[in-house]
C-alpha positions in Angstrom: 0.2 -0.1 -0.1 1.1 3.5 -0.9 1.7 6.2 2.2 -0.3 9.1 2.0 0.4 12.6 4.4 -2.0 14.8 5.4 -1.9 18.1 7.5 -5.2 18.0 9.5 -5.9 20.3 12.6 -5.4 18.3 16.0 -9.1 18.1 16.9 -9.7 16.1 13.8 -7.2 13.5 13.7 -8.5 12.7 18.0 -12.0 12.6 16.8 -10.9 10.4 13.7 -9.0 8.0 15.8 -12.0 7.5 18.7 -14.4 7.2 15.3 -11.8 4.4 14.1 -11.6 2.5 17.5 -15.4 2.9 17.8 -16.2 1.4 14.9 -12.9 -1.3 15.6 -11.2 -0.1 12.3 -8.2 2.1 11.5 -8.4 5.9 10.2 -6.7 4.4 7.0 -9.6 2.0 6.6 -12.6 4.8 7.3 -10.5 7.5 4.9 -10.5 4.7 2.3 -14.2 4.0 2.5 -15.2 7.9 2.4 -13.0 8.5 -0.6 -14.5 5.1 -2.0 -17.9 6.3 -1.6 -17.6 9.9 -2.9 -15.6 8.6 -6.3 -18.7 5.8 -6.4 -21.7 8.6 -6.3 -19.8 10.9 -9.2 -21.2 10.0 -11.6 -24.7 8.5 -10.9 -27.0 11.5 -11.7 -26.9 10.3 -14.7 -29.1 7.1 -13.5 -31.8 9.0 -12.0 -35.5 8.1 -11.9 -37.9 10.5 -13.6 -38.9 12.1 -10.4 -35.6 12.9 -9.3 -34.5 14.0 -13.0 -37.8 16.1 -13.1 -36.5 17.7 -9.3 -32.8 18.3 -10.0 -32.3 22.1 -9.9 -35.3 22.9 -7.9 -33.7 23.8 -5.2 -30.0 26.5 -5.1 -27.3 25.1 -3.6 -25.9 28.9 -3.4 -22.1 28.1 -4.3 -22.2 24.6 -3.4 -21.5 21.9 -6.1 -22.6 18.5 -5.2 -19.8 16.5 -4.6 -19.9 19.7 -1.6 -23.3 18.4 -0.6 -22.2 15.1 -0.5 -19.2 15.1 1.2 -21.4 16.7 3.8 -23.8 14.5 4.3 -20.7 11.9 4.7 -19.1 14.2 7.2 -22.5 14.2 9.3 -22.9 10.3 8.8 -19.5 9.4 10.0 -19.1 12.5 12.7 -15.8 13.4 11.2 
């Protein structure tokens, strides 16, 4: 496996370590899962159903991309 160095706030590092311990996993595993989830969802807007396509764009994101919204949702889900 390759190594990656990230510069993060101490609080974020501590929270990541606690979350990993609670889930009986490693921080690197959680990070890998997070990145894979982001990458897997990237092209899925094309496979939306008719109703979702019709509703798409109804809510203005005001400077946020769809990726930003997804990243925020995943951060909330994994309490990062």
